[in-house]
Z-matrix of the N, CA and C atoms (Angstrom, degrees):
N
C 1 1.447
C 2 1.616 1 109.10
N 3 1.218 2 120.15 1 125.51
C 4 1.420 3 125.30 2 -176.80
C 5 1.610 4 107.01 3 -80.44
N 6 1.259 5 112.70 4 128.74
C 7 1.521 6 121.63 5 172.63
C 8 1.422 7 113.72 6 -124.16
N 9 1.301 8 116.43 7 134.01
C 10 1.422 9 125.15 8 179.43
C 11 1.530 10 113.23 9 -124.42
N 12 1.324 11 120.89 10 121.13
C 13 1.516 12 116.45 11 -177.33
C 14 1.525 13 107.55 12 -139.14
N 15 1.266 14 109.55 13 129.37
C 16 1.378 15 126.32 14 179.28
C 17 1.588 16 110.06 15 -91.44
N 18 1.320 17 119.14 16 146.92
C 19 1.449 18 123.88 17 174.27
C 20 1.520 19 107.12 18 -157.16
N 21 1.445 20 116.20 19 167.68
C 22 1.279 21 124.58 20 177.94
C 23 1.468 22 115.74 21 109.90
N 24 1.304 23 120.55 22 -15.04
C 25 1.394 24 122.99 23 178.69
C 26 1.535 25 118.84 24 -59.80
N 27 1.246 26 123.04 25 163.64
C 28 1.460 27 126.61 26 177.58
C 29 1.473 28 111.94 27 170.86
N 30 1.337 29 116.73 28 -166.78
C 31 1.395 30 131.89 29 -175.48
C 32 1.570 31 105.59 30 -98.23
N 33 1.306 32 114.00 31 121.92
C 34 1.538 33 113.79 32 179.41
C 35 1.597 34 102.66 33 -143.89
N 36 1.318 35 110.09 34 149.62
C 37 1.552 36 118.84 35 -177.27
C 38 1.558 37 105.89 36 -79.55
N 39 1.319 38 112.10 37 153.60
C 40 1.555 39 116.50 38 -178.95
C 41 1.588 40 106.83 39 -57.49
N 42 1.395 41 113.62 40 141.01
C 43 1.384 42 120.59 41 -173.59
C 44 1.523 43 115.22 42 87.71
N 45 1.184 44 119.24 43 -9.28
C 46 1.395 45 124.92 44 177.27
C 47 1.476 46 117.58 45 -76.96
N 48 1.321 47 120.51 46 -177.72
C 49 1.435 48 125.84 47 179.52
C 50 1.517 49 112.90 48 -132.79
N 51 1.400 50 113.75 49 155.69
C 52 1.457 51 118.67 50 179.68
C 53 1.530 52 96.81 51 -152.91
N 54 1.459 53 108.42 52 150.45
C 55 1.475 54 116.18 53 170.18
C 56 1.507 55 106.17 54 -124.42
N 57 1.261 56 113.63 55 122.40
C 58 1.486 57 123.21 56 174.51
C 59 1.457 58 110.87 57 -90.62
N 60 1.340 59 113.90 58 148.55
C 61 1.527 60 120.60 59 175.64
C 62 1.506 61 110.62 60 -123.03
N 63 1.308 62 111.64 61 151.59
C 64 1.414 63 117.56 62 179.81
C 65 1.626 64 105.38 63 -136.44
N 66 1.340 65 112.64 64 106.92
C 67 1.472 66 116.38 65 -175.93
C 68 1.600 67 108.47 66 -109.40
N 69 1.405 68 110.42 67 132.69
C 70 1.363 69 112.63 68 -176.11
C 71 1.535 70 112.24 69 -126.19
N 72 1.371 71 116.13 70 153.76
C 73 1.495 72 118.45 71 177.92
C 74 1.469 73 106.70 72 -142.94
N 75 1.415 74 115.86 73 163.74
C 76 1.361 75 117.62 74 -178.37
C 77 1.548 76 121.46 75 79.96
N 78 1.321 77 111.87 76 9.02
C 79 1.494 78 119.11 77 -178.27
C 80 1.547 79 108.74 78 -152.40
N 81 1.307 80 113.29 79 154.51
C 82 1.556 81 122.69 80 -179.41
C 83 1.574 82 102.22 81 -74.18
N 84 1.286 83 119.41 82 91.71
C 85 1.453 84 125.38 83 -172.00
C 86 1.524 85 110.67 84 -59.52
N 87 1.338 86 114.61 85 -38.19
C 88 1.491 87 113.84 86 -165.13
C 89 1.548 88 111.59 87 -74.65
N 90 1.235 89 120.50 88 -10.35
C 91 1.511 90 122.78 89 179.62
C 92 1.543 91 112.25 90 -106.52
N 93 1.332 92 116.79 91 3.77
C 94 1.439 93 122.54 92 177.12
C 95 1.503 94 110.71 93 -88.17
N 96 1.354 95 114.70 94 145.65
C 97 1.448 96 120.04 95 165.41
C 98 1.469 97 109.61 96 -88.35
N 99 1.318 98 119.95 97 136.78
C 100 1.420 99 122.21 98 -168.15
C 101 1.566 100 105.30 99 -128.67
N 102 1.316 101 112.73 100 127.20
C 103 1.443 102 122.45 101 179.09
C 104 1.490 103 112.75 102 -128.99
N 105 1.430 104 112.62 103 154.03
C 106 1.452 105 123.52 104 174.87
C 107 1.523 106 107.42 105 -110.59
N 108 1.349 107 115.73 106 137.61
C 109 1.473 108 127.63 107 172.58
C 110 1.473 109 108.27 108 -129.12
N 111 1.236 110 110.72 109 161.00
C 112 1.476 111 117.50 110 178.66
C 113 1.601 112 110.51 111 -143.04
N 114 1.277 113 115.28 112 154.40
C 115 1.444 114 122.63 113 177.21
C 116 1.531 115 111.28 114 -139.04
N 117 1.364 116 113.93 115 116.33
C 118 1.405 117 117.79 116 178.62
C 119 1.426 118 109.14 117 -87.24
N 120 1.312 119 117.48 118 163.14
C 121 1.479 120 121.34 119 178.28
C 122 1.564 121 113.66 120 -56.87
N 123 1.267 122 114.60 121 125.63
C 124 1.505 123 117.77 122 -179.88
C 125 1.556 124 117.55 123 75.63
N 126 1.404 125 113.51 124 8.04
C 127 1.470 126 118.45 125 -178.23
C 128 1.558 127 110.79 126 -121.73
N 129 1.181 128 113.72 127 161.55
C 130 1.513 129 119.45 128 174.77
C 131 1.490 130 110.96 129 -74.49
N 132 1.330 131 116.86 130 153.47
C 133 1.425 132 119.34 131 177.44
C 134 1.468 133 109.03 132 -65.99
N 135 1.388 134 117.14 133 142.19
C 136 1.434 135 119.13 134 179.33
C 137 1.496 136 114.38 135 -130.12
N 138 1.250 137 121.77 136 161.67
C 139 1.462 138 123.33 137 -175.58
C 140 1.566 139 108.86 138 -84.22
N 141 1.284 140 116.51 139 140.86
C 142 1.515 141 124.84 140 178.63
C 143 1.509 142 110.07 141 -107.49
N 144 1.367 143 114.72 142 -61.20
C 145 1.497 144 118.57 143 -166.16
C 146 1.469 145 108.41 144 -161.97
N 147 1.410 146 116.04 145 155.28
C 148 1.489 147 123.25 146 171.49
C 149 1.475 148 110.02 147 -140.37
N 150 1.406 149 110.13 148 157.59
C 151 1.425 150 124.13 149 175.21
C 152 1.485 151 110.96 150 -135.67
N 153 1.269 152 117.63 151 123.39
C 154 1.510 153 116.28 152 -177.06
C 155 1.612 154 106.07 153 -95.02
N 156 1.370 155 114.50 154 171.52
C 157 1.426 156 115.23 155 -175.47
C 158 1.558 157 108.90 156 -72.07
N 159 1.258 158 119.74 157 -10.68
C 160 1.544 159 117.54 158 168.90
C 161 1.433 160 115.22 159 -81.66
N 162 1.387 161 115.75 160 -5.77
C 163 1.433 162 118.13 161 -175.68
C 164 1.527 163 119.06 162 93.38
N 165 1.418 164 112.84 163 -6.55
C 166 1.405 165 115.30 164 177.69
C 167 1.508 166 107.33 165 -71.90
N 168 1.355 167 111.17 166 143.95
C 169 1.502 168 121.54 167 -174.43
C 170 1.548 169 109.11 168 -119.30
N 171 1.269 170 115.22 169 161.82
C 172 1.453 171 125.50 170 176.07
C 173 1.555 172 108.28 171 -150.01
N 174 1.326 173 109.89 172 150.03
C 175 1.569 174 113.18 173 -177.02
C 176 1.562 175 110.19 174 -139.97
N 177 1.187 176 114.85 175 147.92
C 178 1.530 177 123.94 176 168.65
C 179 1.502 178 102.72 177 -65.29
N 180 1.402 179 113.46 178 141.11
C 181 1.488 180 119.62 179 172.15
C 182 1.564 181 112.30 180 -48.62
N 183 1.156 182 118.97 181 -41.58
C 184 1.539 183 122.95 182 -173.71
C 185 1.455 184 110.11 183 -66.59
N 186 1.334 185 124.18 184 -15.39
C 187 1.454 186 119.62 185 179.46
C 188 1.498 187 111.89 186 -122.46
N 189 1.336 188 117.03 187 -3.35
C 190 1.527 189 120.97 188 179.60
C 191 1.404 190 111.05 189 -54.58
N 192 1.381 191 117.99 190 132.36
C 193 1.421 192 123.69 191 -177.79
C 194 1.479 193 119.66 192 83.78
N 195 1.400 194 115.96 193 -8.72
C 196 1.494 195 124.64 194 -177.50
C 197 1.508 196 106.94 195 -118.53
N 198 1.305 197 120.56 196 -33.58
C 199 1.422 198 120.99 197 -170.51
C 200 1.638 199 104.75 198 -113.48
N 201 1.298 200 112.12 199 149.30
C 202 1.525 201 118.04 200 176.07
C 203 1.524 202 107.09 201 -136.87
N 204 1.388 203 114.79 202 121.76
C 205 1.442 204 120.16 203 173.56
C 206 1.447 205 111.32 204 -95.82
N 207 1.340 206 119.20 205 141.89
C 208 1.554 207 123.25 206 -175.68
C 209 1.546 208 102.46 207 -147.05
N 210 1.332 209 107.65 208 170.92
C 211 1.518 210 114.91 209 176.06
C 212 1.508 211 106.37 210 -148.36
N 213 1.357 212 113.34 211 147.82
C 214 1.449 213 120.99 212 164.74
C 215 1.438 214 113.17 213 -125.05
N 216 1.419 215 114.68 214 98.00
C 217 1.440 216 119.02 215 -173.74
C 218 1.498 217 113.23 216 -64.77
N 219 1.243 218 119.02 217 -25.07
C 220 1.528 219 118.32 218 177.90
C 221 1.581 220 111.31 219 -68.79
N 222 1.350 221 113.88 220 -21.59
C 223 1.520 222 116.75 221 175.64
C 224 1.508 223 111.24 222 -108.66
N 225 1.261 224 118.61 223 7.46
C 226 1.534 225 118.96 224 177.56
C 227 1.525 226 108.54 225 55.58
N 228 1.370 227 116.23 226 38.84
C 229 1.478 228 114.18 227 -178.06
C 230 1.475 229 107.88 228 -139.42
N 231 1.320 230 113.37 229 149.81
C 232 1.479 231 120.26 230 177.81
C 233 1.499 232 105.27 231 -120.57
N 234 1.336 233 117.55 232 160.47
C 235 1.535 234 118.71 233 -177.17
C 236 1.527 235 106.86 234 -137.32
N 237 1.381 236 111.32 235 154.02
C 238 1.398 237 118.27 236 172.57
C 239 1.483 238 104.57 237 -128.50
N 240 1.443 239 119.95 238 106.17
C 241 1.450 240 123.70 239 171.08
C 242 1.445 241 111.19 240 -82.26
N 243 1.425 242 117.49 241 118.62
C 244 1.414 243 118.36 242 178.98
C 245 1.503 244 111.44 243 -111.86
N 246 1.201 245 123.03 244 122.05
C 247 1.430 246 131.69 245 -179.21
C 248 1.547 247 108.35 246 -116.33
N 249 1.342 248 111.06 247 156.23
C 250 1.486 249 121.98 248 176.55
C 251 1.477 250 109.47 249 50.91
N 252 1.314 251 112.57 250 51.70
C 253 1.481 252 117.92 251 -178.71
C 254 1.550 253 112.87 252 -66.41
N 255 1.394 254 110.57 253 149.33
C 256 1.450 255 119.67 254 -179.35
C 257 1.529 256 109.40 255 -120.56
N 258 1.272 257 114.84 256 158.88
C 259 1.595 258 114.32 257 174.62
C 260 1.537 259 111.61 258 -56.68
N 261 1.356 260 117.76 259 -32.72
C 262 1.507 261 118.83 260 179.96
C 263 1.516 262 111.03 261 -68.49
N 264 1.306 263 122.61 262 -10.77
C 265 1.428 264 127.12 263 172.65
C 266 1.521 265 113.03 264 -73.08
N 267 1.295 266 117.11 265 -17.68
C 268 1.409 267 123.27 266 -177.61
C 269 1.578 268 112.67 267 -54.42
N 270 1.197 269 119.81 268 120.63
C 271 1.567 270 122.26 269 -173.43
C 272 1.482 271 109.42 270 -174.18
N 273 1.331 272 113.25 271 172.96
C 274 1.474 273 120.64 272 166.15
C 275 1.551 274 105.36 273 -95.70
N 276 1.222 275 110.95 274 122.57
C 277 1.533 276 115.30 275 -175.49
C 278 1.578 277 110.12 276 -100.58
N 279 1.404 278 111.42 277 127.96
C 280 1.461 279 116.50 278 -177.03
C 281 1.623 280 110.20 279 -113.92
N 282 1.253 281 114.46 280 142.92
C 283 1.482 282 120.91 281 171.64
C 284 1.504 283 108.49 282 -100.46
N 285 1.336 284 117.33 283 139.57
C 286 1.428 285 124.92 284 179.24
C 287 1.511 286 111.26 285 -127.16
N 288 1.290 287 119.91 286 126.56
C 289 1.463 288 123.70 287 172.43
C 290 1.562 289 107.64 288 -101.73
N 291 1.326 290 117.66 289 134.27
C 292 1.462 291 121.78 290 179.08
C 293 1.490 292 107.22 291 -131.51
N 294 1.371 293 107.18 292 126.62
C 295 1.577 294 121.15 293 177.86
C 296 1.401 295 110.46 294 -143.48
N 297 1.325 296 120.36 295 134.19
C 298 1.432 297 123.05 296 171.91
C 299 1.566 298 117.23 297 49.38
N 300 1.402 299 110.78 298 38.40
C 301 1.449 300 111.84 299 177.20
C 302 1.529 301 113.57 300 84.74
N 303 1.344 302 118.98 301 -5.97
C 304 1.454 303 122.83 302 178.63
C 305 1.576 304 116.50 303 -111.87
N 306 1.336 305 114.12 304 126.32
C 307 1.498 306 116.84 305 -177.29
C 308 1.591 307 106.90 306 -99.36
N 309 1.250 308 110.48 307 141.74
C 310 1.520 309 118.67 308 172.62
C 311 1.514 310 107.79 309 -128.16
N 312 1.455 311 110.64 310 126.91
C 313 1.499 312 118.35 311 -172.95
C 314 1.501 313 107.42 312 -112.79
N 315 1.339 314 111.20 313 151.43
C 316 1.487 315 120.20 314 166.72
C 317 1.467 316 112.42 315 -88.96
N 318 1.284 317 119.93 316 -179.56
C 319 1.445 318 122.70 317 -175.33
C 320 1.624 319 108.40 318 -97.73
N 321 1.268 320 118.90 319 -0.26
C 322 1.410 321 125.68 320 177.33
C 323 1.458 322 118.42 321 83.97
N 324 1.419 323 115.67 322 164.80
C 325 1.304 324 128.58 323 176.31
C 326 1.460 325 113.83 324 -132.75
N 327 1.385 326 121.23 325 132.62
C 328 1.379 327 120.61 326 -173.11
C 329 1.505 328 116.02 327 -86.73
N 330 1.333 329 118.65 328 133.59
C 331 1.321 330 127.35 329 178.55
C 332 1.472 331 110.43 330 -122.42
N 333 1.406 332 116.27 331 120.39
C 334 1.427 333 126.45 332 -170.06
C 335 1.507 334 107.19 333 -123.43
N 336 1.361 335 117.54 334 109.40
C 337 1.416 336 122.31 335 178.11
C 338 1.524 337 112.92 336 -104.79
N 339 1.492 338 113.65 337 104.79
C 340 1.432 339 115.10 338 -176.75
C 341 1.474 340 109.20 339 -150.14
N 342 1.251 341 118.87 340 158.42
C 343 1.450 342 123.04 341 171.51
C 344 1.544 343 112.12 342 -96.30
């Protein structure tokens, strides 16, 4: 059974940083494409960033230059380093693993940017 679990969310002041983690089990992590998505209150879920098994990365324009996605296949864990956080980054952040046409989602971790 595939399990995906996000962690690392919290309350941070504007301009601060957070690092989210996405730990997975029950799947060959190294060949998965991993992406982060977020959903702010009252809004639709939106794409944040992806990292492929090759290490290639992609970012939404809204986070480019501020967020960095990475992965540690030995630990079956992916990360989202978030810097220069803004109030509009407040959302529930989800990790998704994608392999062979199947997506596996975590339940999310809450990020709240407020002074």
